C-alpha positions in Angstrom: -54.1 48.2 69.8 -57.0 46.4 71.5 -57.1 44.9 74.8 -56.3 41.4 73.7 -53.0 42.9 72.2 -52.2 44.5 75.5 -52.5 41.2 77.2 -50.5 39.4 74.7 -47.6 42.0 75.2 -48.1 41.8 79.0 -47.5 37.9 78.7 -44.4 38.4 76.7 -42.9 40.9 78.8 -43.5 38.7 82.0 -42.1 35.6 80.2 -39.0 37.3 78.9 -38.3 39.5 81.8 -37.8 42.7 79.9 -39.3 45.2 77.8 -36.5 45.0 75.2 -36.6 41.2 75.0 -40.4 41.2 74.5 -40.0 44.0 71.8 -37.5 42.0 69.9 -39.6 38.7 70.3 -42.8 40.5 69.1 -41.1 42.5 66.4 -42.4 45.9 67.9 -40.6 49.0 68.9 -39.9 49.1 72.5 -41.9 52.3 73.3 -45.0 50.5 71.8 -44.5 47.8 74.3 -44.0 50.0 77.2 -47.0 52.2 76.3 -49.2 49.0 76.1 -48.3 48.0 79.6 -48.9 51.6 80.9 -52.3 51.5 79.3 -53.3 48.1 80.5 -52.2 49.1 84.2 -54.1 52.3 84.1 -57.2 50.3 82.8 -56.8 47.8 85.5 -55.9 50.4 88.1 -52.9 48.5 89.5 -49.2 48.0 88.9 -48.5 44.6 87.3 -44.7 44.9 86.9 -41.6 46.0 89.1 -39.3 47.8 86.9 -35.5 47.9 87.4 -32.7 49.0 85.1 -31.8 45.2 84.4 -35.0 43.3 84.7 -38.7 43.5 85.2 -40.7 41.1 87.6 -44.2 40.7 88.4 -46.0 42.2 91.3 -48.4 40.3 93.4 -51.3 41.6 91.1 -49.2 40.8 87.9 -48.9 37.2 89.3 -52.5 36.9 89.8 -53.1 38.2 86.4 -50.7 36.0 84.5 -52.7 32.7 84.4 -55.9 34.4 83.7 -54.2 36.4 80.8 -52.6 33.1 79.3 -56.1 31.6 79.3 -57.8 34.7 77.8 -55.4 35.0 75.0 -55.4 31.3 74.0 -59.3 31.3 74.1 -59.3 34.6 72.0 -56.8 32.8 69.3 -59.0 29.7 69.3 -62.4 31.7 69.0 -60.9 33.7 66.1 -59.5 30.7 64.4 -62.9 28.8 64.3 -64.4 31.4 61.9 -61.3 31.5 59.3 -61.3 29.5 56.2 -59.8 26.3 56.5 -56.8 27.1 54.7 -56.1 29.9 57.0 -57.4 28.1 60.1 -54.0 28.2 62.0 -52.2 31.4 61.9 -49.7 33.5 63.9 -46.0 33.4 65.0 -44.5 30.3 66.6 -41.0 30.1 68.4 -39.5 26.8 68.6 -36.2 25.3 69.7 -34.7 22.1 68.7 -31.3 20.3 68.9 -29.0 21.4 66.2 -28.7 18.3 64.4 -32.4 17.2 64.6 -33.2 20.7 63.3 -30.7 20.6 60.4 -31.1 16.8 59.3 -34.8 16.1 59.9 -37.1 19.1 60.5 -35.6 21.9 58.3 -35.6 19.7 55.1 -39.4 18.7 55.8 -40.6 22.3 56.6 -41.9 23.0 53.1 -44.7 20.3 53.7 -45.6 22.1 56.8 -45.8 25.5 55.4 -47.9 23.8 52.6 -50.4 22.6 55.2 -50.3 25.7 57.4 -49.4 28.8 55.3 -50.4 31.1 58.0 -47.9 30.3 60.5 -44.5 32.2 60.9 -41.8 30.1 62.5 -38.8 31.3 64.4 -36.5 28.1 64.6 -34.0 28.1 67.1 -31.4 25.2 67.2 -28.8 24.7 69.9 -27.6 21.9 72.0 -28.2 23.4 75.4 -31.5 23.5 77.5 -32.8 27.0 77.2 -35.2 28.5 79.5 -38.4 28.4 77.5 -40.2 31.1 79.6 -37.3 33.5 79.9 -36.8 33.4 76.0 -40.4 33.2 75.1 -40.1 29.9 73.5 -43.6 28.2 72.7 -42.3 24.7 72.5 -38.9 22.8 72.4 -37.7 19.4 71.6 -35.7 17.7 74.3 -33.5 14.6 73.8 -32.4 12.8 76.9 -33.8 12.5 80.5 -35.6 15.7 81.6 -34.6 17.4 84.9 -37.3 18.5 87.3 -39.0 21.3 86.3 -42.4 23.0 85.7 -42.5 22.2 81.9 -45.2 20.0 80.4 -43.7 17.2 78.5 -45.3 15.1 75.8 -43.1 11.9 75.2 -42.6 10.9 71.5 -40.5 7.7 71.9 -36.7 7.4 71.9 -33.6 7.6 69.4 -31.9 4.3 69.1 -28.1 4.9 69.7 -25.1 2.9 68.6 -21.3 2.6 69.2 -19.2 3.4 66.2 -15.8 4.5 65.0 -14.0 5.3 61.9 -12.0 2.7 59.9 -8.7 4.3 60.4 -9.4 4.3 64.2 -10.2 0.6 64.3 -7.2 -0.1 62.1 -4.8 1.4 64.7 -6.6 0.3 67.7 -8.5 -2.9 66.7 -12.1 -3.6 66.8 -13.6 -3.9 70.3 -15.6 -7.2 70.7 -17.0 -6.9 74.0 -17.2 -4.2 76.7 -14.1 -5.9 78.3 -12.0 -4.5 75.6 -13.2 -0.9 76.3 -10.4 -0.1 78.8 -7.8 -0.5 75.9 -9.7 2.0 73.7 -10.3 5.8 73.5 -13.5 7.6 73.3 -14.6 11.0 72.2 -16.2 12.4 75.3 -19.4 14.4 74.9 -19.8 17.2 77.4 -23.1 18.7 78.2 -23.4 22.2 76.7 -25.3 23.2 79.8 -23.2 21.7 82.7 -20.1 20.7 81.2 -20.6 17.2 82.7 -19.1 14.3 80.6 -21.7 11.9 79.5 -21.1 8.3 80.7 -20.3 5.5 78.3 -23.2 3.1 78.6 -24.3 -0.1 77.3 -27.0 -2.8 78.1 -25.8 -6.2 79.4 -28.0 -8.9 80.7 -31.0 -6.4 81.1 -29.1 -4.0 83.0 -27.6 -0.7 82.2 -23.7 -0.8 82.6 -21.3 2.2 82.5 -17.6 2.8 82.2 -15.3 5.8 82.4 -13.6 6.1 79.1 -10.1 7.5 78.3 -10.2 10.2 75.9 -8.0 12.8 74.2 -10.7 15.1 73.1 -14.2 16.2 74.5 -16.7 18.1 72.6 -19.9 20.0 73.6 -21.4 20.0 70.2 -22.9 17.1 68.1 -21.3 18.4 64.8 -17.8 18.5 66.4 -18.5 15.2 68.3 -19.0 13.5 65.0 -16.2 15.3 63.2 -13.6 14.1 65.9 -15.0 10.5 65.4 -14.6 10.9 61.8 -11.1 12.0 62.2 -10.3 8.6 64.1 -10.0 10.1 67.5 -12.0 7.5 69.2 -15.3 5.6 69.8 -18.7 7.6 70.0 -22.3 6.7 71.0 -24.6 8.5 68.9 -28.3 8.2 67.4 -28.2 6.0 64.4 -30.2 8.3 62.2 -27.5 11.1 62.9 -24.7 9.1 61.1 -26.6 6.9 58.7 -24.8 8.6 55.7 -21.5 7.9 57.3 -22.3 4.4 57.9 -23.6 3.7 54.2 -20.4 5.4 52.8 -18.2 3.5 54.9 -16.8 6.3 56.8 -17.9 5.1 60.2 -18.3 1.4 61.3 -20.9 0.2 64.1 -19.4 -2.0 66.7 -20.4 -3.7 69.9 -23.8 -4.6 68.3 -24.5 -7.2 71.0 -24.2 -4.7 73.7 -26.8 -1.9 72.6 -26.5 1.7 74.0 -29.7 2.7 76.1 -32.1 4.4 74.0 -32.5 8.2 74.5 -35.8 9.5 75.2 -37.5 12.4 73.0 -40.0 14.8 74.1 -41.8 18.1 73.1 -41.9 20.4 76.1 -44.0 23.5 76.6 -44.0 26.1 79.3 -46.2 25.4 82.2 -49.7 26.4 81.0 -53.2 25.1 80.6 -53.8 26.3 77.1 -51.7 25.5 74.1 -52.5 27.5 70.8 -53.7 25.6 67.8 -50.4 26.6 65.9 -48.3 25.0 68.7 -50.5 21.9 68.6 -50.3 21.9 64.7 -46.5 22.1 64.8 -46.1 19.5 67.5 -48.3 17.0 66.0 -46.4 17.6 62.5 -43.1 17.3 64.1 -44.0 13.8 65.9 -44.8 12.5 62.4 -41.5 13.9 61.0 -39.4 12.1 63.7 -41.5 9.0 63.7 -39.2 6.8 61.4 -36.2 7.5 63.6 -38.1 6.7 67.0 -38.6 3.5 68.8 -41.4 3.0 71.1 -43.4 5.7 69.7 -46.2 7.0 72.2 
């Protein structure tokens, strides 16, 4: 194992907060990870990590090394890739996290084209509806939909998803078609609860250039996009959803768009990275490709 590999392992341990987590993410035995850190500390003549039974943390010297190690590893990868054949120019393991519906409906079906272009990349694709900790879980990049909370993450805006109001024909037959926001108090919604906080998303629309909101009555709430849509299909209430996400249901007549004159505020879409100065070429390649894949579904692409 060379010195650059030791720095790679150090970065993964520092970012994941543990030897076992780093070993799992790197696909290495835990003793190999532990030995690499011991050799690195011995060569540098300082302790880089504080070990406890549950977690490791950086010492002061470890903190000082972290940013330099990030730059060193990124520069070494960039240098190596410059001398590889073009077909193998971008190589290595990439860990990305996407919202579940985006991963299943948009990204996964397009992946064969990505691997045809970049056969040297190995992709670990996570999909969830919660905002995970990129640093703690060792994620290279993630797609975030909605307004970002204040953090140290670096964000690349891509544009925004257009949202619509819709309901099932069975619901509309029972409750009538809402003709304007003034009708909403007489209707039911399927509430969407944030998977991270449990907070119910506000029911919003744009009227006279201003965003308006209203608390809606609901018999059911869901914290997963699949369940949210399924409840709407079952006739349990109105939902607000990205248009791409229910296009097939709209085309089949299983859902009906309503309140078209009072659009839902668009939802911003961005790729986020851990706070770092250098992005590997594989992260850059995946981010650029994913932006192109999402482009047909985005408004105000940047």
